[in-house]
C-alpha positions as a Markdown table, in Angstrom:
| # | Residue | x | y | z |
|---|---|---|---|---|
| 1 | Unk | 10.4 | -6.5 | 2.4 |
| 2 | Unk | 7.8 | -6.1 | -0.3 |
| 3 | Unk | 8.5 | -9.5 | -1.8 |
| 4 | Unk | 8.3 | -11.1 | 1.7 |
| 5 | Unk | 4.9 | -9.4 | 2.4 |
| 6 | Unk | 3.6 | -10.5 | -1.0 |
| 7 | Unk | 4.8 | -14.1 | -0.5 |
| 8 | Unk | 3.2 | -14.3 | 3.0 |
| 9 | Unk | -0.2 | -13.0 | 1.7 |
| 10 | Unk | -0.1 | -15.5 | -1.2 |
| 11 | Unk | 0.8 | -18.3 | 1.3 |
| 12 | Unk | -2.1 | -17.4 | 3.5 |
| 13 | Unk | -4.6 | -17.7 | 0.6 |
| 14 | Unk | -3.0 | -21.0 | -0.6 |
| 15 | Unk | -3.4 | -22.4 | 2.9 |
| 16 | Unk | -7.0 | -21.3 | 3.1 |
| 17 | Unk | -7.8 | -22.9 | -0.3 |
| 18 | Unk | -6.0 | -26.1 | 0.7 |
| 19 | Unk | -7.8 | -26.2 | 4.1 |
| 20 | Unk | -4.4 | -26.3 | 5.8 |
| 21 | Unk | -5.3 | -25.0 | 9.2 |
| 22 | Unk | -2.1 | -26.2 | 10.8 |
| 23 | Unk | 0.0 | -23.6 | 8.8 |
| 24 | Unk | -1.9 | -20.7 | 10.5 |
| 25 | Unk | 0.6 | -20.6 | 13.3 |
| 26 | Unk | 3.4 | -20.0 | 10.9 |
| 27 | Unk | 1.5 | -17.3 | 9.0 |
| 28 | Unk | -0.2 | -15.3 | 11.7 |
| 29 | Unk | 1.5 | -13.7 | 14.8 |
| 30 | Unk | 0.4 | -15.1 | 18.2 |
| 31 | Unk | -1.2 | -11.7 | 19.0 |
| 32 | Unk | -2.8 | -11.4 | 15.5 |
| 33 | Unk | -5.8 | -8.9 | 15.4 |
| 34 | Unk | -8.7 | -9.3 | 13.1 |
| 35 | Unk | -10.4 | -5.9 | 13.1 |
| 36 | Unk | -13.5 | -7.0 | 11.1 |
| 37 | Unk | -14.1 | -10.0 | 13.4 |
| 38 | Unk | -13.0 | -8.2 | 16.6 |
| 39 | Unk | -10.8 | -11.2 | 17.5 |
| 40 | Unk | -7.3 | -11.8 | 18.7 |
| 41 | Unk | -5.0 | -14.8 | 18.2 |
| 42 | Unk | -4.3 | -17.5 | 15.8 |
| 43 | Unk | -7.1 | -19.6 | 17.1 |
| 44 | Unk | -9.6 | -17.0 | 15.9 |
| 45 | Unk | -8.3 | -17.5 | 12.3 |
| 46 | Unk | -8.6 | -21.3 | 12.6 |
| 47 | Unk | -12.2 | -20.9 | 13.9 |
| 48 | Unk | -13.1 | -18.4 | 11.1 |
| 49 | Unk | -11.6 | -20.6 | 8.4 |
| 50 | Unk | -13.2 | -23.7 | 9.7 |
| 51 | Unk | -16.6 | -22.0 | 9.8 |
| 52 | Unk | -16.3 | -20.8 | 6.2 |
| 53 | Unk | -15.2 | -24.2 | 5.0 |
| 54 | Unk | -18.1 | -25.9 | 6.8 |
| 55 | Unk | -20.6 | -23.4 | 5.4 |
| 56 | Unk | -19.2 | -23.4 | 1.9 |
| 57 | Unk | -17.3 | -26.7 | 1.3 |
| 58 | Unk | -16.2 | -25.7 | -2.2 |
| 59 | Unk | -15.1 | -22.2 | -1.3 |
| 60 | Unk | -11.9 | -20.9 | -3.0 |
| 61 | Unk | -10.5 | -17.5 | -2.6 |
| 62 | Unk | -8.9 | -16.2 | -5.8 |
| 63 | Unk | -6.6 | -13.2 | -5.7 |
| 64 | Unk | -7.6 | -10.6 | -8.3 |
| 65 | Unk | -5.3 | -7.8 | -7.3 |
| 66 | Unk | -2.5 | -7.3 | -4.7 |
| 67 | Unk | -0.7 | -4.0 | -3.9 |
| 68 | Unk | 2.2 | -4.1 | -1.5 |
| 69 | Unk | 3.8 | -1.1 | 0.2 |
| 70 | Unk | 6.4 | -1.6 | 2.9 |
| 71 | Unk | 4.8 | -3.9 | 5.6 |
| 72 | Unk | 1.3 | -3.8 | 4.2 |
| 73 | Unk | -0.6 | -5.6 | 1.5 |
| 74 | Unk | -4.0 | -4.6 | 0.1 |
| 75 | Unk | -5.7 | -7.6 | -1.6 |
| 76 | Unk | -8.9 | -7.8 | -3.7 |
| 77 | Unk | -10.2 | -11.3 | -4.0 |
| 78 | Unk | -13.2 | -13.1 | -5.5 |
| 79 | Unk | -14.9 | -16.0 | -3.7 |
| 80 | Unk | -15.7 | -19.1 | -5.8 |
| 81 | Unk | -17.7 | -22.1 | -4.9 |
| 82 | Unk | -20.5 | -20.2 | -3.1 |
| 83 | Unk | -23.8 | -21.8 | -4.0 |
| 84 | Unk | -26.9 | -19.8 | -5.1 |
| 85 | Unk | -27.0 | -16.7 | -7.1 |
| 86 | Unk | -27.6 | -15.8 | -10.6 |
| 87 | Unk | -25.0 | -16.6 | -13.2 |
| 88 | Unk | -24.8 | -13.0 | -14.3 |
| 89 | Unk | -24.5 | -11.8 | -10.7 |
| 90 | Unk | -21.0 | -10.8 | -9.6 |
| 91 | Unk | -19.1 | -13.3 | -7.5 |
| 92 | Unk | -18.8 | -12.3 | -3.8 |
| 93 | Unk | -15.6 | -10.5 | -3.1 |
| 94 | Unk | -13.4 | -9.3 | -0.3 |
| 95 | Unk | -11.0 | -6.4 | 0.2 |
| 96 | Unk | -8.4 | -7.0 | 2.8 |
| 97 | Unk | -5.4 | -5.1 | 4.2 |
| 98 | Unk | -2.7 | -7.0 | 6.1 |
| 99 | Unk | 0.1 | -5.6 | 8.2 |
| 100 | Unk | 3.1 | -7.9 | 8.5 |
| 101 | Unk | 5.5 | -7.8 | 11.6 |
| 102 | Unk | 8.5 | -10.1 | 12.0 |
| 103 | Unk | 7.5 | -12.3 | 9.0 |
| 104 | Unk | 3.9 | -12.9 | 10.1 |
| 105 | Unk | 0.6 | -11.3 | 9.6 |
| 106 | Unk | -0.1 | -9.2 | 12.7 |
| 107 | Unk | -3.3 | -7.3 | 11.7 |
| 108 | Unk | -6.1 | -7.5 | 9.2 |
| 109 | Unk | -8.7 | -5.0 | 8.1 |
| 110 | Unk | -11.3 | -6.0 | 5.6 |
| 111 | Unk | -14.7 | -5.9 | 3.9 |
| 112 | Unk | -16.7 | -8.6 | 2.2 |
| 113 | Unk | -19.7 | -8.7 | 0.0 |
| 114 | Unk | -20.5 | -12.3 | 1.1 |
| 115 | Unk | -23.9 | -12.6 | 2.8 |
| 116 | Unk | -23.9 | -15.3 | 5.4 |
| 117 | Unk | -27.1 | -16.8 | 6.9 |
| 118 | Unk | -27.8 | -15.6 | 10.4 |
| 119 | Unk | -25.9 | -12.3 | 10.1 |
């Protein structure tokens, strides 16, 4: 199962970076829960991804570390393509934990250092 969880997490980041919103239904469960956003369902992911792509057209999420245990993956990523900021300043980053059920991501917990206007 560990290899399946790792492959699914990698597929999710590849889809985000490719702006492939259609694949979300194959990656996330119909009742997917995003604890940070307080949302449920695949449509919430499509909306969140679309919003980030609109706000940061060049955004790319790069996996720096991934630890997998049974049905969960903990992933540390850096966010590239975010305008503004000092060259020496650290790139924005995220820490996310996914729980996989029946071959799809069912839950997500996460933290981000990305500051977004209006938040």
